[in-house]
C-alpha positions as CSV (number, residue, x, y, z in Angstrom):
1,M,-2.1,14.8,-19.1
2,T,-4.0,12.0,-20.6
3,P,-4.9,9.3,-18.0
4,L,-3.9,5.6,-18.5
5,R,-6.8,3.6,-19.5
6,I,-7.1,0.4,-17.4
7,D,-9.7,-2.2,-18.0
8,V,-11.7,-3.0,-14.7
9,R,-13.9,-5.8,-14.0
10,R,-16.5,-5.2,-11.1
11,L,-17.1,-8.6,-9.5
12,S,-20.6,-9.8,-8.6
13,H,-20.0,-9.2,-4.8
14,A,-19.3,-5.5,-5.5
15,K,-22.0,-4.5,-8.1
16,D,-23.5,-2.0,-5.8
17,L,-20.0,-0.4,-4.9
18,P,-18.4,2.5,-6.8
19,L,-15.2,1.9,-8.8
20,P,-12.0,3.1,-6.9
21,A,-11.8,6.8,-7.2
22,Y,-9.3,9.5,-6.7
23,A,-10.2,11.7,-3.5
24,S,-8.7,14.8,-5.0
25,A,-7.3,16.1,-8.4
26,Q,-3.8,15.7,-7.5
27,A,-4.3,12.3,-5.7
28,A,-1.7,9.7,-6.4
29,G,-3.8,6.7,-5.5
30,A,-7.4,5.7,-5.9
31,D,-9.3,4.6,-3.0
32,L,-10.0,0.8,-2.6
33,L,-13.2,-0.3,-1.0
34,A,-13.9,-3.2,1.2
35,A,-16.3,-5.6,-0.7
36,I,-17.4,-7.6,2.3
37,D,-20.9,-8.9,3.1
38,Q,-20.7,-8.5,6.9
39,P,-18.6,-6.2,9.1
40,L,-15.2,-7.7,9.9
41,R,-13.8,-7.3,13.4
42,L,-10.0,-7.1,13.4
43,A,-8.7,-7.8,17.0
44,P,-5.5,-6.2,18.1
45,G,-2.7,-7.8,16.3
46,A,-5.1,-9.5,13.9
47,R,-4.7,-9.6,10.1
48,A,-7.3,-10.3,7.4
49,L,-7.3,-10.5,3.6
50,V,-10.0,-8.0,2.6
51,P,-11.5,-8.3,-1.1
52,T,-12.1,-5.1,-3.1
53,G,-14.5,-6.6,-5.6
54,I,-12.5,-5.7,-8.8
55,A,-10.0,-7.2,-11.1
56,I,-8.0,-5.2,-13.5
57,A,-5.9,-5.6,-16.6
58,L,-2.8,-3.3,-16.5
59,P,-1.0,-2.6,-19.6
60,D,2.5,-4.2,-20.3
61,G,5.2,-2.2,-18.4
62,Y,3.0,-1.2,-15.5
63,E,2.2,-2.4,-11.9
64,A,-0.1,-1.3,-9.1
65,Q,0.7,-1.0,-5.7
66,V,-1.8,-1.7,-2.9
67,R,-0.7,1.0,-0.3
68,P,-2.0,2.0,3.1
69,R,-4.3,4.8,3.9
70,S,-2.6,7.3,6.2
71,G,-5.8,8.2,8.0
72,L,-6.5,4.7,9.0
73,A,-2.9,4.2,10.2
74,A,-2.7,7.5,12.0
75,R,-6.2,7.2,13.6
76,H,-6.7,3.4,14.1
77,G,-3.4,1.9,13.8
78,V,-4.6,-0.2,10.9
79,T,-2.2,-0.7,7.8
80,I,-1.4,-2.8,4.9
81,L,0.8,-5.7,6.0
82,N,2.6,-6.2,2.8
83,S,3.0,-2.7,1.9
84,P,3.1,-2.0,-0.8
85,G,1.3,-5.2,-2.2
86,T,2.3,-5.6,-5.9
87,I,-0.1,-6.3,-8.5
88,D,1.7,-7.6,-11.8
89,A,0.5,-6.6,-15.1
90,D,-0.4,-10.3,-15.9
91,Y,-2.4,-10.8,-12.7
92,R,-6.2,-10.9,-13.5
93,G,-7.6,-12.1,-10.2
94,E,-9.4,-10.0,-7.5
95,I,-7.4,-7.4,-5.8
96,A,-7.3,-7.7,-2.0
97,A,-5.8,-5.9,0.8
98,I,-4.0,-7.4,3.7
99,L,-5.1,-5.4,6.7
100,I,-3.4,-5.8,10.0
101,N,-4.4,-3.9,13.3
102,H,-1.4,-2.6,15.2
103,S,-3.6,-0.9,17.7
104,N,-4.6,-2.0,21.2
105,A,-8.4,-1.9,20.4
106,D,-10.6,-3.9,18.0
107,F,-11.2,-2.1,14.6
108,V,-14.3,-2.9,12.4
109,V,-14.2,-3.0,8.7
110,E,-17.6,-2.2,7.0
111,R,-18.7,-2.8,3.6
112,G,-17.8,0.1,1.3
113,M,-15.1,1.4,3.6
114,R,-12.0,2.9,2.0
115,I,-9.4,0.5,3.2
116,A,-6.3,1.1,1.0
117,Q,-5.3,2.9,-2.1
118,L,-4.1,1.7,-5.4
119,V,-1.2,3.5,-7.3
120,V,-0.2,2.7,-10.7
121,A,3.5,2.9,-11.8
122,P,5.7,2.2,-14.7
123,V,8.0,-0.9,-14.2
124,V,11.8,-0.7,-14.8
125,T,13.3,-4.2,-15.6
126,F,16.9,-4.9,-15.3
127,Q,19.5,-7.5,-16.0
128,W,22.1,-8.6,-13.5
129,N,25.8,-7.6,-14.5
130,E,27.8,-9.8,-12.0
131,A,31.0,-8.0,-10.9
132,D,33.9,-8.9,-8.7
133,E,34.0,-5.4,-7.0
134,L,31.3,-2.5,-6.7
135,A,32.1,1.1,-7.3
136,Q,33.0,2.8,-4.0
137,T,30.7,5.4,-2.4
138,A,31.0,7.5,0.7
139,R,28.5,5.4,2.5
140,E,30.0,2.0,1.4
141,S,28.1,-0.8,3.5
142,G,26.7,1.3,6.1
143,G,23.3,-0.2,6.6
144,F,19.8,0.7,8.4
145,G,20.2,4.0,10.2
146,S,23.7,4.6,9.0
147,T,23.2,7.8,7.0
148,G,22.9,11.4,8.7
149,T,24.1,9.9,12.3
150,D,26.1,13.0,12.8
151,A,23.0,15.3,12.6
152,P,20.7,15.7,15.6
153,T,17.0,14.7,15.0
154,R,14.1,16.8,15.6
155,S,11.9,15.2,18.3
156,R,8.1,16.0,18.1
157,A,5.3,15.0,20.4
158,G,4.2,11.7,19.6
159,Y,7.3,10.6,17.7
160,A,10.5,8.8,19.0
161,D,13.7,10.4,18.5
162,D,15.5,7.7,16.4
163,R,18.7,8.4,18.5
164,S,16.9,6.8,21.6
165,A,15.7,3.7,19.8
């Protein structure tokens, strides 16, 4: 498969940092790095807008998503607040990640730390078709947690059984 070519501009405060890269041949997202001058302490419950030092020009018909890194979330409780953060094709400013610390301990972001991943995806646009009624389904208007409620859930160590929540 031929990779999509995306123009990227490395900003002055990130000249010494590598460009985002894929950690493996089959990775869906390229790792974004923290382009900060000083370590940034995130107290429990705190959030911060962390610059990545890059700006991109996506082709028409594409978007980029700033997504959490699972290792940061699992090991440190740090994730992306507005996950995924959407980068529109016409945006040319610096990409940043809104990090939040959901743990009970301070977390320190260091310069060059992998803080998020960037996934590029095609965009499907749509037009509304206002209707008086919608086609019926088995689910109908069942909301959050309404599907699969007749099947038992498997509880694992460290994970809550959703029936008890």
